[in-house]
N, C-alpha and C positions, 0 to 999 in steps of 0.2 A: 682133165685138163688138156690132154693132147687132142681131144676131139675138137676143141675150139681152134687150136693151132692148125688143124687140118682143114679148117674152113667154116667153122660155125660163126658166121657173121650174120647179124640180124639188123633189121631196121630199128632205128632209135624210136622207142615208144615212150613218150613222156606221159605219165599218168595225168588225167585231167586235174587241173588245179581247182577242184571244187572247194568251196569254203567249208572246212571241217569244223569241229567244235573246239575252239581254242580255250573256252572256259574249262571244259573237262580235262584238256591236256594240262592246263595250268594247275588244276587241282592235283593232278598226278605228280607234277613237279613239286608242288607245295608239300606233298606228303613226305618228301625227303628232308624237309626243313623242320619237321615236328620235334625231332630229338634235340634240336638246338634252340629251344624256346627261350631260355634265359639269355643266351648270347644275342639272339635276335632282339629281345627286349632292350638289352643294353645298347645295342647298335641303334635301335629306334629312338631311345632317349637322347643319345648323342646327336642323332640327326635333327631332333627337335631343337636341342640347344644350339646347334650350328645354325639352324634356320632363324631362330629368334635373334641371335647375335648379328647375323648377316643382314637381316631386314632392318635392324636398328641403325646400321651404318649411314644410310642416306639421310636419316633424320639428324644425326650428329653433324654431317657435312652441311646440311641446310642451316643448322644452328650456327655453325662457324661462319657461314656466309652472312647471316643476319648480324652477327657480332661485328664483322668487318664493315658491313654497310652502315650500322649504327655509329661506329667510330668515324667513318668518313663523313657522315652527316652531322657529326658533332653531338650526337645523343649520348655517347659514352666517352669518358676521358681515357687517356692512354693506359693508365694503370688498371682501370676497370676492364677495358677491352682485352688487355694482355692477360689478366687473371682468368677471365671467362674463356678466352681462346685457348690458353694452355690447358685448362681443365677439360675442355671439349676434346682437344687433341689427345690428351691422355686417355680419356674414355674411348676414343676412336681406336687408339692403339690396342687397348685391352680387348675391345670388341673383335678386331681383326685377328689378334693372337688367339683368343678363345675360340673363334670360328674355325681357325685352322686346326687347332688341337682336337676339337670335337669331330671335324671332318676326317682327320687322319685316324682317330681312334675307331670311328664307325667303319671306315674302309678296311682297316686292319682286321677287325672282327669278321667282316663279311668275306674277306679273302680266305681266312681259316675255315669258315663254314663252307665256302664254295669248294675248297680242296677236299674236305671230308666228304661232301656230297659226291664229288667227282670220283673219289675212291670207291664209294658204295655203288655208284652207277656202273662203273666199269666192271666191278666184281660181279654184280648181278647179271649184266649182259653176257659176260664171259661164262658164268655159271649156266645161264640159259642156253647158250650155244653148245656147251658141253653135254647138255641133257637131251638135245634134239636127236631125232632119228636120222638114219642115213638117207631116207627118202627126201627129207628137208634139204639136205646138202646137194642132192641131185638137181633140185629145182632152183636153189638160190646160188647166186654168184658169190665167190669168196671175196672179191673186191668190195661188193656191196656191204657184206658183213663187216669187213675191215673199216669201211667208212662209218658204219654205225658205232664201232668201238672207238674210233678216234675223232673224226670230224664232228659227228652229232653230239657226242658227250662233251667235247671241248667247247662247242658253242653254248651248250646248256651251262657249263661251268663258268664261262665268261659272263653270262647274264647273272648267275647267282652270286658270284664273287664281287663283281663290280657294278652290274646293271641295277640290281635291286636297291642298293644303297643310293646310287645316283638318282634313280627313278623316284624313290620315296622322298629324298631330299629336295628334288626339283618340284614335286607336288606340294610339299610343305612350304617351300620358298614362294611358289606361285600364290598359295593361299595367304601367306604372310604379307606379300606385297599388296594383294588386293585389300586386305584389312587395313594396312598402313595408309594406303592411298585414300580409302574411304574416311579414315580418321582425320587425316590432314585437311582435306577439303572435299566435301561430298560432290559438289557440282563439277569440279575439275576431274574428279575420279570417274564420274559417270560419262563425261565426254571422252576420257581415255579408254573407257571400257567399250566404246561404240565399235571398236574393231574386233571384239571378242567373237561375235558370230562368224566373221570371216575366218578367224583362226580355227574355230571348231569345225567349220565346213571343210577347210583345207586339210585338217588332221584326219578327219574321217575319210575324206576322198583318197588320200595317199596311203593310209594305213592298210586299207583293204587290199589295194593293189600290191603293196609291198609284201604282205603275207603270202599272197599267191606266187609272187616272183621268187621269194626265198624258198618256198616249198619246191619249186622247180629246180633251184640250184642244188638242193639236198639230193634230189633224185639223180640229177646228171652227174654230180661228183661221185656218187656211188657207182654209176656206170663207168666212169673214167677209171676208178680204182679197180673195178672188176676186169676191165680190158687190160690194164697194166699187169695185174696179178696173173691172169690166165695166159697172156702172151709171153711174159717172162718165164713162167713155169713150163710152157710148151715150146720154148724157143728152139730146142734141138729138133723136135718133130717138125716145126715150121721150116727149119733150114733143110731138113732131109727131104721134104716134099716141095721145097721152093715156094713157100707160102708167104714170104716176107712182104711182098707188095700188097697182098690182100689184107694181111694183118695191119700194116701201116695205114692202109685206106680205112680199115675199120676203126682204128684208134683215132684217126683224124676226124672221123664222123662223130664219135662220142665226145671228143675233145671240143669240137666246134659247137656241139649242142650245149656243153657246159659253159663255154665262152659266151654264147648268146644269152644263156640264162643269167649269168652274172652281170653282163652288160645291161640287160633289162632291169635287174634288181637295183643296180647302182644308179641307173638313169632315173628311175622313179624316186629313189632316196635323194639324189642330188637335186631334183627339181623342187623339193620341199623347202630347202634352205633359201633360195632366192625369193620364194613366196613370202617367207617370214621376214626377209630383209625389206621388202616393199611395205609390209604391214608395220614394221618397226619405224620406217621413215614417216609413214602416215601418222602413227601414234605420237612421234616426236613433234611433228608439225602441229598436231592438235593441241598438245600441251603448251608449246610456245605461243601459238595464236591465242587460245582462250586464256591461258595463264597470264600472258602479257596484258590482255584486256582487264583481267581481274586486278593485276598489280597496279595498273595505271589508275584504277578507280579506288585504290587503297583497300581492297578486300582481302588480299593475301600479300605476303612478303616475298621478296626475291628469293629468300632461302627456301620457301615452300616450292617455288618453281624449280629451283635447282634439285631439291629432293625428288620432285615428280619426274624430272628428266632422268635422274638416276634410277628411279623405279621403273620407268618405261624401258630404259636400256636393259636393266636387269630382268624385266618382265619377259623379254624374249630369250634371255639366256636359258632359263629353265625350260621354256617351250622348245628351244632347239635341242636341249639335252634330252627332254622327254621324247622328241621325235627320233633322235638318234638311238636312244635306248629302246624305243618301241620297235624300230627297225631290227635291232639285234634280237629283241624278244620274238619277233615274227620268225626270224631264222631259228631261234631256239625251239619255238613251238613246232615248226616244221620238222626239226630234228627229233623232237620228243614224240611226234606222231609216228 
């Protein structure tokens, strides 16, 4: 420890962020989930139930609009419209309540699973460290090992406890929305889907760069932890040899590298959201334009347009959630590597 305090400052060497094998890393992480198969199954069933309920809500909203439209046009008398509208609103309340309950149950289960996996991960990492030779500790920095024990395992836990449920739910919601839109009106659905290629290209473009950026943040935070641990441990020696300025300069160097790595990662992540906003506006414009044309020619009802607008708006919610969770998954993969 004192050797560093007496002047062991090194150039910051960031390992090349070559694309490693994320599939293999994810398989390793998935191995920790095997003992919780029954709980994962229950969480999955709740996620499916939540998706089915959530996807049915815009249809009910569209039906309510059609009921009001029919009443205003004189097609329904007040008693008929009131009865139909009350029944639709009751169903809508049940749908939202059931969706909330299923989502909360699935989230609670995954939090428990995530904490159990975190306990196992930390125990295994600590046990591995205890079994290593003294030669290993001569080559490795203590702060870097501390980072593995705390930062990396916590990122993995965050993905397992919250990310997996949201990721699966978002995928199911996306699929449910696509099916519902195709069922309501095929031509309007196909027009809405014209923006899908742009979404796929954007996701692939950003995800690769995000994974590289987060791998660099994992490396630099380990270096920051190492500098802190070794400087604090050797502070007496540093003061005895008047090495404070050199130590401060060395810490600023690694701290700056970590700052730049985090800025790069967050910049890439933040750039994805405006891209989806633009695509969302385009999708809404397509639904309003073509949907209005179909409605004017009596091919669809106003309620279907309202339902489609709801689906287009909700369509980008799971996409945003997937992109956010995917960014966290890149960080977790980098930590697991």
